[in-house]
Backbone as XML, in Angstrom:
<?xml version="1.0"?>
<chain id="A" units="angstrom">
  <residue number="1" name="UNK">
    <atom name="N" x="135.011" y="94.503" z="129.731"/>
    <atom name="CA" x="133.887" y="95.165" z="128.823"/>
    <atom name="C" x="132.697" y="94.724" z="129.261"/>
  </residue>
  <residue number="2" name="UNK">
    <atom name="N" x="132.258" y="95.329" z="129.230"/>
    <atom name="CA" x="130.281" y="95.684" z="129.886"/>
    <atom name="C" x="129.766" y="95.413" z="128.921"/>
  </residue>
  <residue number="3" name="UNK">
    <atom name="N" x="128.153" y="94.777" z="128.856"/>
    <atom name="CA" x="127.425" y="94.597" z="128.152"/>
    <atom name="C" x="126.753" y="95.701" z="127.794"/>
  </residue>
  <residue number="4" name="UNK">
    <atom name="N" x="126.061" y="96.331" z="126.701"/>
    <atom name="CA" x="125.411" y="97.616" z="126.682"/>
    <atom name="C" x="123.986" y="96.935" z="126.462"/>
  </residue>
  <residue number="5" name="UNK">
    <atom name="N" x="122.887" y="98.042" z="126.702"/>
    <atom name="CA" x="121.714" y="97.224" z="126.602"/>
    <atom name="C" x="120.956" y="98.732" z="125.735"/>
  </residue>
  <residue number="6" name="UNK">
    <atom name="N" x="119.689" y="97.831" z="124.441"/>
    <atom name="CA" x="119.311" y="98.772" z="123.995"/>
    <atom name="C" x="118.323" y="99.332" z="124.698"/>
  </residue>
  <residue number="7" name="UNK">
    <atom name="N" x="117.989" y="100.800" z="124.746"/>
    <atom name="CA" x="117.408" y="101.632" z="125.202"/>
    <atom name="C" x="115.243" y="101.255" z="124.431"/>
  </residue>
  <residue number="8" name="UNK">
    <atom name="N" x="114.506" y="101.111" z="125.421"/>
    <atom name="CA" x="113.295" y="100.591" z="124.635"/>
    <atom name="C" x="112.654" y="101.894" z="123.483"/>
  </residue>
  <residue number="9" name="UNK">
    <atom name="N" x="112.809" y="102.974" z="124.406"/>
    <atom name="CA" x="112.293" y="103.873" z="123.810"/>
    <atom name="C" x="113.188" y="104.726" z="122.215"/>
  </residue>
  <residue number="10" name="UNK">
    <atom name="N" x="114.076" y="103.708" z="121.578"/>
    <atom name="CA" x="114.236" y="103.985" z="120.450"/>
    <atom name="C" x="113.340" y="103.858" z="119.197"/>
  </residue>
  <residue number="11" name="UNK">
    <atom name="N" x="113.291" y="104.357" z="117.961"/>
    <atom name="CA" x="112.326" y="104.522" z="117.165"/>
    <atom name="C" x="111.089" y="105.281" z="117.417"/>
  </residue>
  <residue number="12" name="UNK">
    <atom name="N" x="110.480" y="105.150" z="116.370"/>
    <atom name="CA" x="109.010" y="106.097" z="116.151"/>
    <atom name="C" x="108.029" y="104.843" z="116.618"/>
  </residue>
  <residue number="13" name="UNK">
    <atom name="N" x="106.946" y="104.942" z="117.267"/>
    <atom name="CA" x="105.387" y="103.989" z="116.896"/>
    <atom name="C" x="104.739" y="104.198" z="115.983"/>
  </residue>
  <residue number="14" name="UNK">
    <atom name="N" x="103.508" y="102.863" z="115.994"/>
    <atom name="CA" x="102.953" y="102.685" z="115.151"/>
    <atom name="C" x="101.923" y="104.282" z="115.118"/>
  </residue>
  <residue number="15" name="UNK">
    <atom name="N" x="101.725" y="104.698" z="115.533"/>
    <atom name="CA" x="100.529" y="105.638" z="116.296"/>
    <atom name="C" x="101.056" y="107.302" z="115.569"/>
  </residue>
  <residue number="16" name="UNK">
    <atom name="N" x="102.311" y="106.960" z="116.327"/>
    <atom name="CA" x="103.183" y="108.566" z="115.239"/>
    <atom name="C" x="103.863" y="107.851" z="113.768"/>
  </residue>
  <residue number="17" name="UNK">
    <atom name="N" x="103.612" y="107.051" z="113.391"/>
    <atom name="CA" x="103.752" y="107.189" z="112.024"/>
    <atom name="C" x="102.840" y="107.565" z="111.446"/>
  </residue>
  <residue number="18" name="UNK">
    <atom name="N" x="101.077" y="106.705" z="111.588"/>
    <atom name="CA" x="100.399" y="107.012" z="111.414"/>
    <atom name="C" x="99.936" y="108.461" z="111.115"/>
  </residue>
  <residue number="19" name="UNK">
    <atom name="N" x="100.223" y="108.814" z="111.995"/>
    <atom name="CA" x="99.417" y="110.572" z="112.387"/>
    <atom name="C" x="100.839" y="111.585" z="111.026"/>
  </residue>
  <residue number="20" name="UNK">
    <atom name="N" x="101.817" y="111.285" z="111.337"/>
    <atom name="CA" x="102.912" y="111.959" z="109.932"/>
    <atom name="C" x="102.117" y="111.262" z="108.663"/>
  </residue>
  <residue number="21" name="UNK">
    <atom name="N" x="102.133" y="109.929" z="108.435"/>
    <atom name="CA" x="101.001" y="110.017" z="107.100"/>
    <atom name="C" x="99.769" y="110.253" z="106.719"/>
  </residue>
  <residue number="22" name="UNK">
    <atom name="N" x="99.132" y="110.478" z="107.939"/>
    <atom name="CA" x="97.476" y="111.173" z="107.561"/>
    <atom name="C" x="97.871" y="113.009" z="107.615"/>
  </residue>
  <residue number="23" name="UNK">
    <atom name="N" x="98.715" y="113.589" z="108.086"/>
    <atom name="CA" x="99.185" y="114.840" z="108.102"/>
    <atom name="C" x="99.787" y="114.473" z="107.020"/>
  </residue>
  <residue number="24" name="UNK">
    <atom name="N" x="100.497" y="114.033" z="105.674"/>
    <atom name="CA" x="101.175" y="114.371" z="104.747"/>
    <atom name="C" x="99.900" y="114.225" z="103.226"/>
  </residue>
  <residue number="25" name="UNK">
    <atom name="N" x="98.940" y="113.248" z="103.827"/>
    <atom name="CA" x="98.081" y="113.351" z="103.007"/>
    <atom name="C" x="96.844" y="113.944" z="102.722"/>
  </residue>
  <residue number="26" name="UNK">
    <atom name="N" x="96.336" y="114.905" z="103.846"/>
    <atom name="CA" x="95.812" y="115.939" z="104.047"/>
    <atom name="C" x="96.487" y="117.022" z="103.414"/>
  </residue>
  <residue number="27" name="UNK">
    <atom name="N" x="97.886" y="117.187" z="103.853"/>
    <atom name="CA" x="98.446" y="118.628" z="103.258"/>
    <atom name="C" x="98.142" y="118.408" z="101.785"/>
  </residue>
  <residue number="28" name="UNK">
    <atom name="N" x="98.882" y="117.227" z="100.949"/>
    <atom name="CA" x="98.958" y="116.530" z="99.355"/>
    <atom name="C" x="97.347" y="117.273" z="98.745"/>
  </residue>
  <residue number="29" name="UNK">
    <atom name="N" x="96.394" y="116.821" z="99.740"/>
    <atom name="CA" x="95.223" y="117.220" z="99.462"/>
    <atom name="C" x="94.666" y="118.219" z="99.092"/>
  </residue>
  <residue number="30" name="UNK">
    <atom name="N" x="95.224" y="119.201" z="100.090"/>
    <atom name="CA" x="95.295" y="120.521" z="99.759"/>
    <atom name="C" x="95.878" y="121.619" z="98.601"/>
  </residue>
  <residue number="31" name="UNK">
    <atom name="N" x="97.219" y="120.546" z="98.714"/>
    <atom name="CA" x="97.975" y="121.679" z="97.573"/>
    <atom name="C" x="97.134" y="120.351" z="96.021"/>
  </residue>
  <residue number="32" name="UNK">
    <atom name="N" x="96.553" y="119.703" z="95.811"/>
    <atom name="CA" x="96.203" y="119.515" z="94.761"/>
    <atom name="C" x="94.998" y="120.344" z="94.417"/>
  </residue>
  <residue number="33" name="UNK">
    <atom name="N" x="93.918" y="120.357" z="95.356"/>
    <atom name="CA" x="93.048" y="121.116" z="95.221"/>
    <atom name="C" x="93.462" y="122.490" z="94.313"/>
  </residue>
  <residue number="34" name="UNK">
    <atom name="N" x="94.758" y="123.553" z="95.270"/>
    <atom name="CA" x="94.898" y="124.461" z="94.415"/>
    <atom name="C" x="95.540" y="124.499" z="92.992"/>
  </residue>
  <residue number="35" name="UNK">
    <atom name="N" x="96.244" y="123.250" z="92.891"/>
    <atom name="CA" x="96.924" y="122.948" z="91.378"/>
    <atom name="C" x="95.557" y="123.060" z="90.134"/>
  </residue>
  <residue number="36" name="UNK">
    <atom name="N" x="94.574" y="122.247" z="90.678"/>
    <atom name="CA" x="93.275" y="121.863" z="89.713"/>
    <atom name="C" x="93.115" y="123.410" z="89.501"/>
  </residue>
  <residue number="37" name="UNK">
    <atom name="N" x="92.983" y="124.662" z="90.493"/>
    <atom name="CA" x="92.299" y="125.927" z="90.765"/>
    <atom name="C" x="93.183" y="126.548" z="89.666"/>
  </residue>
  <residue number="38" name="UNK">
    <atom name="N" x="94.678" y="126.599" z="90.149"/>
    <atom name="CA" x="95.707" y="127.377" z="89.114"/>
    <atom name="C" x="95.217" y="127.016" z="87.106"/>
  </residue>
  <residue number="39" name="UNK">
    <atom name="N" x="94.642" y="125.818" z="87.276"/>
    <atom name="CA" x="95.499" y="124.904" z="86.104"/>
    <atom name="C" x="94.008" y="125.628" z="85.327"/>
  </residue>
  <residue number="40" name="UNK">
    <atom name="N" x="92.475" y="125.704" z="85.963"/>
    <atom name="CA" x="91.199" y="126.565" z="85.294"/>
    <atom name="C" x="91.453" y="127.700" z="85.090"/>
  </residue>
  <residue number="41" name="UNK">
    <atom name="N" x="92.141" y="128.729" z="86.259"/>
    <atom name="CA" x="92.360" y="129.661" z="85.524"/>
    <atom name="C" x="93.240" y="130.214" z="84.589"/>
  </residue>
  <residue number="42" name="UNK">
    <atom name="N" x="94.491" y="129.046" z="84.223"/>
    <atom name="CA" x="95.252" y="128.844" z="82.951"/>
    <atom name="C" x="94.613" y="128.817" z="81.570"/>
  </residue>
  <residue number="43" name="UNK">
    <atom name="N" x="93.838" y="127.594" z="81.796"/>
    <atom name="CA" x="92.530" y="127.892" z="81.011"/>
    <atom name="C" x="91.681" y="128.980" z="80.288"/>
  </residue>
  <residue number="44" name="UNK">
    <atom name="N" x="91.087" y="129.567" z="81.507"/>
    <atom name="CA" x="90.528" y="130.555" z="81.319"/>
    <atom name="C" x="91.369" y="132.075" z="80.427"/>
  </residue>
  <residue number="45" name="UNK">
    <atom name="N" x="92.423" y="131.720" z="80.457"/>
    <atom name="CA" x="93.342" y="133.058" z="80.466"/>
    <atom name="C" x="93.766" y="132.625" z="78.767"/>
  </residue>
  <residue number="46" name="UNK">
    <atom name="N" x="93.701" y="131.330" z="78.663"/>
    <atom name="CA" x="93.834" y="130.586" z="77.086"/>
    <atom name="C" x="92.573" y="131.228" z="76.323"/>
  </residue>
  <residue number="47" name="UNK">
    <atom name="N" x="91.597" y="131.291" z="76.712"/>
    <atom name="CA" x="90.441" y="131.636" z="75.875"/>
    <atom name="C" x="90.423" y="133.040" z="76.384"/>
  </residue>
  <residue number="48" name="UNK">
    <atom name="N" x="90.639" y="134.102" z="77.105"/>
    <atom name="CA" x="91.012" y="135.774" z="76.670"/>
    <atom name="C" x="91.470" y="135.852" z="75.969"/>
  </residue>
  <residue number="49" name="UNK">
    <atom name="N" x="93.043" y="135.001" z="75.880"/>
    <atom name="CA" x="93.886" y="135.423" z="74.804"/>
    <atom name="C" x="93.506" y="134.835" z="73.764"/>
  </residue>
  <residue number="50" name="UNK">
    <atom name="N" x="92.474" y="134.290" z="73.181"/>
    <atom name="CA" x="92.305" y="133.775" z="71.902"/>
    <atom name="C" x="90.811" y="134.700" z="71.576"/>
  </residue>
  <residue number="51" name="UNK">
    <atom name="N" x="90.404" y="135.732" z="72.648"/>
    <atom name="CA" x="89.240" y="136.393" z="72.427"/>
    <atom name="C" x="90.205" y="138.078" z="71.259"/>
  </residue>
  <residue number="52" name="UNK">
    <atom name="N" x="91.244" y="138.093" z="72.088"/>
    <atom name="CA" x="91.783" y="139.190" z="71.916"/>
    <atom name="C" x="92.467" y="139.460" z="70.607"/>
  </residue>
  <residue number="53" name="UNK">
    <atom name="N" x="92.822" y="137.729" z="69.953"/>
    <atom name="CA" x="93.413" y="137.062" z="68.547"/>
    <atom name="C" x="92.373" y="137.237" z="67.638"/>
  </residue>
  <residue number="54" name="UNK">
    <atom name="N" x="91.216" y="136.727" z="68.240"/>
    <atom name="CA" x="90.001" y="137.232" z="67.346"/>
    <atom name="C" x="89.774" y="138.072" z="66.773"/>
  </residue>
  <residue number="55" name="UNK">
    <atom name="N" x="89.737" y="139.748" z="67.889"/>
    <atom name="CA" x="89.568" y="140.803" z="67.754"/>
    <atom name="C" x="90.296" y="141.227" z="66.388"/>
  </residue>
  <residue number="56" name="UNK">
    <atom name="N" x="91.841" y="141.119" z="66.816"/>
    <atom name="CA" x="92.670" y="141.705" z="65.367"/>
    <atom name="C" x="92.390" y="140.559" z="64.575"/>
  </residue>
  <residue number="57" name="UNK">
    <atom name="N" x="92.252" y="139.377" z="64.142"/>
    <atom name="CA" x="91.959" y="139.105" z="62.705"/>
    <atom name="C" x="91.057" y="139.624" z="62.494"/>
  </residue>
  <residue number="58" name="UNK">
    <atom name="N" x="90.093" y="139.997" z="63.048"/>
    <atom name="CA" x="88.199" y="140.462" z="62.142"/>
    <atom name="C" x="88.612" y="141.902" z="61.973"/>
  </residue>
  <residue number="59" name="UNK">
    <atom name="N" x="89.692" y="142.774" z="62.425"/>
    <atom name="CA" x="90.146" y="143.299" z="61.947"/>
    <atom name="C" x="90.902" y="143.643" z="60.983"/>
  </residue>
  <residue number="60" name="UNK">
    <atom name="N" x="91.907" y="142.658" z="61.028"/>
    <atom name="CA" x="92.866" y="142.660" z="59.711"/>
    <atom name="C" x="91.347" y="142.184" z="58.591"/>
  </residue>
  <residue number="61" name="UNK">
    <atom name="N" x="90.897" y="141.448" z="58.724"/>
    <atom name="CA" x="90.065" y="141.195" z="57.718"/>
    <atom name="C" x="88.845" y="141.828" z="56.957"/>
  </residue>
  <residue number="62" name="UNK">
    <atom name="N" x="88.383" y="142.778" z="57.658"/>
    <atom name="CA" x="87.923" y="144.116" z="57.564"/>
    <atom name="C" x="88.873" y="145.004" z="57.345"/>
  </residue>
  <residue number="63" name="UNK">
    <atom name="N" x="89.653" y="145.169" z="57.399"/>
    <atom name="CA" x="90.587" y="146.310" z="56.510"/>
    <atom name="C" x="90.791" y="145.464" z="54.539"/>
  </residue>
  <residue number="64" name="UNK">
    <atom name="N" x="90.850" y="144.458" z="54.744"/>
    <atom name="CA" x="90.486" y="143.948" z="53.414"/>
    <atom name="C" x="89.552" y="143.576" z="52.490"/>
  </residue>
  <residue number="65" name="UNK">
    <atom name="N" x="88.413" y="143.276" z="52.949"/>
    <atom name="CA" x="87.124" y="143.140" z="52.740"/>
    <atom name="C" x="85.861" y="144.173" z="53.237"/>
  </residue>
  <residue number="66" name="UNK">
    <atom name="N" x="86.426" y="144.626" z="54.252"/>
    <atom name="CA" x="85.008" y="145.970" z="54.049"/>
    <atom name="C" x="84.150" y="145.447" z="54.945"/>
  </residue>
  <residue number="67" name="UNK">
    <atom name="N" x="83.892" y="143.998" z="55.576"/>
    <atom name="CA" x="83.460" y="143.590" z="56.288"/>
    <atom name="C" x="83.559" y="142.615" z="57.407"/>
  </residue>
  <residue number="68" name="UNK">
    <atom name="N" x="82.703" y="142.782" z="58.302"/>
    <atom name="CA" x="82.952" y="141.345" z="59.542"/>
    <atom name="C" x="83.000" y="139.798" z="59.193"/>
  </residue>
  <residue number="69" name="UNK">
    <atom name="N" x="83.528" y="138.521" z="59.506"/>
    <atom name="CA" x="83.359" y="137.372" z="59.208"/>
    <atom name="C" x="82.304" y="136.886" z="60.560"/>
  </residue>
  <residue number="70" name="UNK">
    <atom name="N" x="81.565" y="136.063" z="60.108"/>
    <atom name="CA" x="81.128" y="135.260" z="61.591"/>
    <atom name="C" x="81.931" y="133.497" z="61.166"/>
  </residue>
  <residue number="71" name="UNK">
    <atom name="N" x="82.054" y="132.969" z="62.337"/>
    <atom name="CA" x="83.226" y="131.547" z="62.317"/>
    <atom name="C" x="82.555" y="131.212" z="64.043"/>
  </residue>
  <residue number="72" name="UNK">
    <atom name="N" x="82.623" y="129.789" z="63.978"/>
    <atom name="CA" x="82.082" y="129.114" z="64.989"/>
    <atom name="C" x="83.568" y="127.883" z="64.823"/>
  </residue>
  <residue number="73" name="UNK">
    <atom name="N" x="84.449" y="127.970" z="66.175"/>
    <atom name="CA" x="85.368" y="127.079" z="66.236"/>
    <atom name="C" x="85.823" y="126.538" z="67.765"/>
  </residue>
  <residue number="74" name="UNK">
    <atom name="N" x="86.148" y="125.324" z="67.626"/>
    <atom name="CA" x="86.396" y="124.374" z="68.850"/>
    <atom name="C" x="88.158" y="124.040" z="68.631"/>
  </residue>
  <residue number="75" name="UNK">
    <atom name="N" x="89.010" y="124.579" z="69.213"/>
    <atom name="CA" x="90.328" y="124.530" z="69.164"/>
    <atom name="C" x="90.802" y="122.978" z="69.714"/>
  </residue>
  <residue number="76" name="UNK">
    <atom name="N" x="91.306" y="122.430" z="69.137"/>
    <atom name="CA" x="93.055" y="123.356" z="68.252"/>
    <atom name="C" x="92.064" y="123.400" z="66.708"/>
  </residue>
  <residue number="77" name="UNK">
    <atom name="N" x="92.044" y="124.893" z="66.196"/>
    <atom name="CA" x="91.775" y="124.825" z="64.693"/>
    <atom name="C" x="92.444" y="125.641" z="63.873"/>
  </residue>
  <residue number="78" name="UNK">
    <atom name="N" x="92.556" y="125.788" z="62.944"/>
    <atom name="CA" x="92.959" y="127.160" z="62.125"/>
    <atom name="C" x="92.024" y="127.622" z="61.458"/>
  </residue>
  <residue number="79" name="UNK">
    <atom name="N" x="91.847" y="128.613" z="61.315"/>
    <atom name="CA" x="90.372" y="129.174" z="60.810"/>
    <atom name="C" x="90.800" y="129.805" z="59.675"/>
  </residue>
  <residue number="80" name="UNK">
    <atom name="N" x="89.994" y="130.659" z="58.471"/>
    <atom name="CA" x="90.426" y="131.486" z="57.659"/>
    <atom name="C" x="90.912" y="132.630" z="57.790"/>
  </residue>
  <residue number="81" name="UNK">
    <atom name="N" x="90.057" y="133.144" z="58.939"/>
    <atom name="CA" x="90.373" y="134.655" z="59.449"/>
    <atom name="C" x="91.754" y="134.700" z="59.358"/>
  </residue>
  <residue number="82" name="UNK">
    <atom name="N" x="92.300" y="135.989" z="59.069"/>
    <atom name="CA" x="93.653" y="135.805" z="58.996"/>
    <atom name="C" x="94.611" y="135.229" z="60.238"/>
  </residue>
  <residue number="83" name="UNK">
    <atom name="N" x="95.086" y="134.534" z="60.215"/>
    <atom name="CA" x="96.494" y="134.647" z="61.210"/>
    <atom name="C" x="94.951" y="133.839" z="62.840"/>
  </residue>
  <residue number="84" name="UNK">
    <atom name="N" x="94.785" y="133.561" z="62.918"/>
    <atom name="CA" x="93.573" y="133.384" z="64.096"/>
    <atom name="C" x="93.940" y="131.876" z="63.658"/>
  </residue>
  <residue number="85" name="UNK">
    <atom name="N" x="94.493" y="131.127" z="65.264"/>
    <atom name="CA" x="94.589" y="129.911" z="65.725"/>
    <atom name="C" x="94.172" y="129.958" z="67.022"/>
  </residue>
  <residue number="86" name="UNK">
    <atom name="N" x="93.074" y="128.724" z="66.806"/>
    <atom name="CA" x="92.230" y="128.610" z="68.243"/>
    <atom name="C" x="92.983" y="128.136" z="68.779"/>
  </residue>
  <residue number="87" name="UNK">
    <atom name="N" x="93.072" y="128.144" z="70.983"/>
    <atom name="CA" x="94.003" y="126.927" z="71.436"/>
    <atom name="C" x="93.349" y="125.596" z="71.573"/>
  </residue>
  <residue number="88" name="UNK">
    <atom name="N" x="93.722" y="124.637" z="72.120"/>
    <atom name="CA" x="92.608" y="124.019" z="72.715"/>
    <atom name="C" x="91.524" y="123.956" z="73.917"/>
  </residue>
  <residue number="89" name="UNK">
    <atom name="N" x="90.826" y="123.493" z="73.401"/>
    <atom name="CA" x="89.564" y="123.194" z="74.410"/>
    <atom name="C" x="89.290" y="124.499" z="74.530"/>
  </residue>
  <residue number="90" name="UNK">
    <atom name="N" x="88.893" y="125.399" z="73.996"/>
    <atom name="CA" x="88.977" y="126.859" z="73.773"/>
    <atom name="C" x="87.470" y="126.686" z="72.339"/>
  </residue>
  <residue number="91" name="UNK">
    <atom name="N" x="86.497" y="127.203" z="73.161"/>
    <atom name="CA" x="85.584" y="127.334" z="71.779"/>
    <atom name="C" x="85.585" y="128.882" z="71.329"/>
  </residue>
  <residue number="92" name="UNK">
    <atom name="N" x="85.375" y="129.232" z="70.378"/>
    <atom name="CA" x="85.217" y="130.686" z="69.916"/>
    <atom name="C" x="84.281" y="130.899" z="68.925"/>
  </residue>
  <residue number="93" name="UNK">
    <atom name="N" x="83.105" y="131.795" z="69.005"/>
    <atom name="CA" x="82.100" y="132.491" z="68.359"/>
    <atom name="C" x="82.182" y="134.049" z="68.052"/>
  </residue>
  <residue number="94" name="UNK">
    <atom name="N" x="82.383" y="134.333" z="66.679"/>
    <atom name="CA" x="82.468" y="135.625" z="65.795"/>
    <atom name="C" x="80.767" y="136.012" z="65.335"/>
  </residue>
  <residue number="95" name="UNK">
    <atom name="N" x="80.990" y="137.017" z="65.483"/>
    <atom name="CA" x="79.334" y="137.629" z="65.083"/>
    <atom name="C" x="79.154" y="138.591" z="64.020"/>
  </residue>
  <residue number="96" name="UNK">
    <atom name="N" x="79.584" y="138.955" z="63.181"/>
    <atom name="CA" x="79.695" y="140.467" z="62.691"/>
    <atom name="C" x="79.123" y="140.468" z="61.118"/>
  </residue>
  <residue number="97" name="UNK">
    <atom name="N" x="79.262" y="142.126" z="61.226"/>
    <atom name="CA" x="78.562" y="142.128" z="59.691"/>
    <atom name="C" x="79.100" y="143.397" z="59.464"/>
  </residue>
  <residue number="98" name="UNK">
    <atom name="N" x="78.938" y="144.527" z="58.491"/>
    <atom name="CA" x="80.252" y="146.050" z="57.612"/>
    <atom name="C" x="79.820" y="146.508" z="59.287"/>
  </residue>
  <residue number="99" name="UNK">
    <atom name="N" x="79.086" y="146.945" z="59.974"/>
    <atom name="CA" x="79.539" y="147.834" z="61.168"/>
    <atom name="C" x="80.461" y="147.155" z="61.920"/>
  </residue>
  <residue number="100" name="UNK">
    <atom name="N" x="80.310" y="146.225" z="62.935"/>
    <atom name="CA" x="80.852" y="145.454" z="64.268"/>
    <atom name="C" x="80.434" y="144.182" z="64.034"/>
  </residue>
  <residue number="101" name="UNK">
    <atom name="N" x="81.328" y="143.843" z="65.568"/>
    <atom name="CA" x="81.441" y="142.276" z="65.492"/>
    <atom name="C" x="81.353" y="142.178" z="67.172"/>
  </residue>
  <residue number="102" name="UNK">
    <atom name="N" x="81.231" y="141.035" z="67.585"/>
    <atom name="CA" x="81.463" y="140.509" z="68.944"/>
    <atom name="C" x="82.026" y="139.101" z="68.780"/>
  </residue>
  <residue number="103" name="UNK">
    <atom name="N" x="82.935" y="138.926" z="69.751"/>
    <atom name="CA" x="83.666" y="137.360" z="69.553"/>
    <atom name="C" x="83.571" y="136.846" z="70.771"/>
  </residue>
  <residue number="104" name="UNK">
    <atom name="N" x="83.283" y="135.778" z="71.426"/>
    <atom name="CA" x="82.729" y="134.844" z="72.965"/>
    <atom name="C" x="83.583" y="133.531" z="72.814"/>
  </residue>
  <residue number="105" name="UNK">
    <atom name="N" x="84.381" y="133.404" z="74.109"/>
    <atom name="CA" x="84.976" y="132.323" z="73.746"/>
    <atom name="C" x="84.931" y="131.885" z="75.402"/>
  </residue>
  <residue number="106" name="UNK">
    <atom name="N" x="85.209" y="130.385" z="75.548"/>
    <atom name="CA" x="85.113" y="129.687" z="76.441"/>
    <atom name="C" x="85.754" y="128.481" z="77.092"/>
  </residue>
  <residue number="107" name="UNK">
    <atom name="N" x="86.544" y="128.501" z="77.683"/>
    <atom name="CA" x="87.297" y="126.788" z="77.709"/>
    <atom name="C" x="86.624" y="125.561" z="78.419"/>
  </residue>
  <residue number="108" name="UNK">
    <atom name="N" x="86.689" y="124.391" z="77.840"/>
    <atom name="CA" x="86.008" y="123.290" z="78.313"/>
    <atom name="C" x="86.913" y="122.978" z="79.502"/>
  </residue>
  <residue number="109" name="UNK">
    <atom name="N" x="88.136" y="123.112" z="79.969"/>
    <atom name="CA" x="88.545" y="122.948" z="80.405"/>
    <atom name="C" x="88.792" y="123.965" z="82.169"/>
  </residue>
  <residue number="110" name="UNK">
    <atom name="N" x="87.868" y="125.100" z="81.244"/>
    <atom name="CA" x="88.503" y="126.132" z="82.591"/>
    <atom name="C" x="87.383" y="126.179" z="83.727"/>
  </residue>
  <residue number="111" name="UNK">
    <atom name="N" x="87.054" y="127.574" z="84.219"/>
    <atom name="CA" x="85.644" y="127.573" z="84.952"/>
    <atom name="C" x="84.496" y="127.879" z="84.579"/>
  </residue>
  <residue number="112" name="UNK">
    <atom name="N" x="84.403" y="128.058" z="83.735"/>
    <atom name="CA" x="83.267" y="127.920" z="82.646"/>
    <atom name="C" x="82.694" y="129.541" z="82.604"/>
  </residue>
  <residue number="113" name="UNK">
    <atom name="N" x="83.520" y="130.339" z="82.596"/>
    <atom name="CA" x="83.916" y="131.887" z="82.291"/>
    <atom name="C" x="83.273" y="131.793" z="80.754"/>
  </residue>
  <residue number="114" name="UNK">
    <atom name="N" x="82.505" y="132.719" z="80.279"/>
    <atom name="CA" x="82.509" y="133.169" z="78.953"/>
    <atom name="C" x="83.256" y="135.021" z="79.120"/>
  </residue>
  <residue number="115" name="UNK">
    <atom name="N" x="83.944" y="134.453" z="77.854"/>
    <atom name="CA" x="84.296" y="136.147" z="77.423"/>
    <atom name="C" x="84.169" y="136.495" z="76.527"/>
  </residue>
  <residue number="116" name="UNK">
    <atom name="N" x="83.561" y="137.695" z="76.320"/>
    <atom name="CA" x="83.031" y="138.726" z="74.819"/>
    <atom name="C" x="83.824" y="139.835" z="74.701"/>
  </residue>
  <residue number="117" name="UNK">
    <atom name="N" x="84.062" y="139.971" z="73.763"/>
    <atom name="CA" x="84.513" y="141.252" z="73.019"/>
    <atom name="C" x="83.823" y="141.907" z="72.031"/>
  </residue>
  <residue number="118" name="UNK">
    <atom name="N" x="83.307" y="143.263" z="72.416"/>
    <atom name="CA" x="82.524" y="144.299" z="71.510"/>
    <atom name="C" x="83.610" y="145.507" z="70.753"/>
  </residue>
  <residue number="119" name="UNK">
    <atom name="N" x="83.232" y="145.337" z="69.668"/>
    <atom name="CA" x="83.852" y="146.081" z="68.814"/>
    <atom name="C" x="83.313" y="147.424" z="69.027"/>
  </residue>
  <residue number="120" name="UNK">
    <atom name="N" x="81.792" y="147.385" z="69.170"/>
    <atom name="CA" x="81.088" y="148.943" z="69.924"/>
    <atom name="C" x="82.053" y="149.449" z="70.487"/>
  </residue>
  <residue number="121" name="UNK">
    <atom name="N" x="82.007" y="148.842" z="71.948"/>
    <atom name="CA" x="82.901" y="149.677" z="73.177"/>
    <atom name="C" x="84.397" y="148.862" z="73.186"/>
  </residue>
  <residue number="122" name="UNK">
    <atom name="N" x="84.603" y="148.368" z="72.556"/>
    <atom name="CA" x="86.435" y="148.161" z="72.622"/>
    <atom name="C" x="86.714" y="147.392" z="74.344"/>
  </residue>
  <residue number="123" name="UNK">
    <atom name="N" x="85.664" y="146.369" z="74.163"/>
    <atom name="CA" x="86.505" y="146.041" z="76.191"/>
    <atom name="C" x="85.877" y="143.803" z="75.991"/>
  </residue>
  <residue number="124" name="UNK">
    <atom name="N" x="86.815" y="143.831" z="76.482"/>
    <atom name="CA" x="86.470" y="142.359" z="76.757"/>
    <atom name="C" x="85.767" y="142.460" z="78.504"/>
  </residue>
  <residue number="125" name="UNK">
    <atom name="N" x="84.604" y="141.821" z="78.187"/>
    <atom name="CA" x="83.897" y="141.335" z="79.887"/>
    <atom name="C" x="84.099" y="139.982" z="79.667"/>
  </residue>
  <residue number="126" name="UNK">
    <atom name="N" x="83.659" y="139.624" z="81.347"/>
    <atom name="CA" x="83.599" y="138.213" z="81.310"/>
    <atom name="C" x="82.498" y="137.791" z="82.310"/>
  </residue>
  <residue number="127" name="UNK">
    <atom name="N" x="81.730" y="137.347" z="81.784"/>
    <atom name="CA" x="80.239" y="136.413" z="82.141"/>
    <atom name="C" x="80.053" y="135.365" z="83.091"/>
  </residue>
</chain>
């Protein structure tokens, strides 16, 4: 039987391995940026949802007491306005009188957008 010799070209070189590691690191960094952006958008959606809940709670309160309530809260919190629970990292501010009200919300972990509901126009806008 003859001896078999190993070929010197087997395996990867150090440069090839470093190139792969660098490529994986760059792709991981790009993916991480996307995840952070999606999380901020999710926190903004939570703030917008809380604005809608606050509007419904204000109308429920008005149906009983014929006036709207003023409040400020940072979540997590439960307010005396019926059925209103403020989500984590969301700040809600409601200003009302006998005829109309507005509710503002923003998330400290979001993109910085402020969502405002106006009962006169029955719309939510973002600033």
